[in-house]
N, C-alpha and C positions, 0 to 999 in steps of 0.2 A: 353763580346763576346757569346754570345746563340749557345749555338750548337743545333742544330737542330734533332729532333728524327730522327729517320729515318722509314720510314713509315710501314717497321715490326712491328717493338719495339711497335709500336702506336699502331697496330691494336692488336699486341699479350696483353697489357694493356688493350684496349678495350674489346676484347673479354673476358679475365679473370674477366671483370669487371661486363661483363653481364652477366659468367657463375654462378660466387656467387648472382648476385641478378634471374636469372631463380634457384639455386639450395635456396637460400634464400624463394625465391617464392612457390618454391616444401616442401618446409621444412613446411610453414605456411599452405600451404594447407594441407597437414599431418597432421599437428597440428589441423588443424580447425576440419578435418574427424574425428581422435582420439576423442576429445572433445566432437562432434557432437554423438559418438559412449558412450562416455563417459555419455552423459545428457541423451543418450536413454537408458542404461544400468541404469544410476540412475534412471532412470525416472519407467523404467521397474521394480525395484526391490523395489521401493515407492508401485507402485501400487502391487508387490506382500507383501511387508508390511506389507499394507493398506488390502486388503485379509487378509494376516492373522489372524492382529484383530480384522475385521470384524465376522470374524469365531469363534475367540474366544469368541468373546464378544453374539454372538450366543449361543454357547456351555454354558456360561455361563447361558442366560438366560433364555435356554434348561431346564435348573437342578435347576435351579430356579423355575420354572412352573412346574416341576415336583412335587417339594420338593413344592409347596403352594397346588396342586392336591393330594398331598399323606398327607397334615396337612389335608387338607379339608374333606376326605375320615377316618379321624382318629377322627375326631371332629364330623363329623356325627353318627360312630360308636359307640362312646364315649357317644352319648346324645342316642344312639336305645338302648345301654348297662344300662343307668342311667335310662331312662322310664320303660325302663322293670322289673328292681329293682326296681326304684319307688312304679311300678303296683304291682308287687310282694310282695313288703311288705309293701304297704299301711295301712292296719291294724296294724300295728304294734305298735303302739300307744295306741289304745283302748284297746288290746288285753292284751298290759302287765298293762295295766288297770282294765281289769275285772278279770287275772290270783287272786289276793287278795279275790274280792265277789268268786270266785271258790271255793278257800280254806274256806271260811268264809262258803258257802252253803252246801261244805262235811261237817265240824264240826258239824253245824246245825244238818244233816239228821243224823250221829253217835249215836248223843242222843237217848237214851231207852222212846218209848211212851207208858204210862202205861193205862191211861186212851183211851177209844173209842173214844172220840173226838181229844187226841194226836192225836190218831194213824191214825185218816181220816185229819187231819191238816200234820202231817209225808208221807202219799200215796200223797198228792197235791204236796205237797214240792219234793219226789221223782220223780212225771213225770214233775216240773217245772224244778226240776235240768236238766234231763235227757237233755227234748228240748234246757236250755242254751250251754250243753255239747254239744251235735250233731250240732246246731248253731257256738259253738266258733270251732269244726274239723272243719264244713265245712268251715269256714274260715282259715285254716293250720295249726291250732292250736292242736300238739299233745303230751301226756304227754313221759316224758324220762324214759325210763327204768332202774331201778336202782338196785329193790334187788336183789340178789343172784348172781350178774352179778361182771365182775370184775373193778374195781374203773378205771372211765373214768373222769383227770381234765380237758378236754372241757366240757362234761356236767354233774360232777358229782362236787359237794363243800364241803370237812371233815370237818364237825363240830368236831368230835367222833370220838374216836379209840377202841375198844374191842380186847379181843382174844375169839376166839371159835375155837375149833380140827373141826369140823363139817365141816367148811366154809377155802377154800384154803385163806392163804396170800394174801393179799389185794383185796380181795371182800368184796361187799357192805353188809352188817347186815342187818339194816333198814333203812328204806329211814324216815326223822323226817320231810319233807319240800317236797313234790313234785314241781316239775323241769317240763318244757317247751319249747317247740321248735317253730319258727314259722317256715316253709317249711323247710331251712337249717339252718338257725338262731338262736341260741338258746336265749331264753329271760327271763329264771330264772333256772339258775342250781340247777339241786335237790340237796337239805341238807341233805348229807346223813354218817351214822355211819360203819369208815371201820374195818374190821379183820386185825392184826398186823400180 
């Protein structure tokens, strides 16, 4: 026996199925919109992340460029300073080699001449010495002052000590060998006797 469903029951069941399908279709549509929004948000987030990354890279490259420019400026400045120092002290080696010649010249001039010929020769040597000394001074060679002043290890080399009550302690009593500077650089310190 087959029971026949009554039309109203049948209608309710079909309505319920259709409503379920409509609800399911609405839910699917809502889910699709939500996924689309998520995809849109994700795409925007990706763009934002990419923009942020590119800005970071741009900043890094700008910093690197500034460092390279600073390095170039420093190199240029250092090269200029080196060139100026080279120009300033270009005669150092020659003058260092001429200082002993100057010492020997002074020793030769300290000899007493007794004959007229020796006096004439000594006068000629004095003229040559003054000319030589002027040429060295024009190249920047300067004699280090030492006698009677306080001992300075930057310019003086103590080779002897002595005691003299007429001079303060630590002062230079006697110059044993002259010292010279080239501009502001010591070529040879003065060898001195220092008071205790």
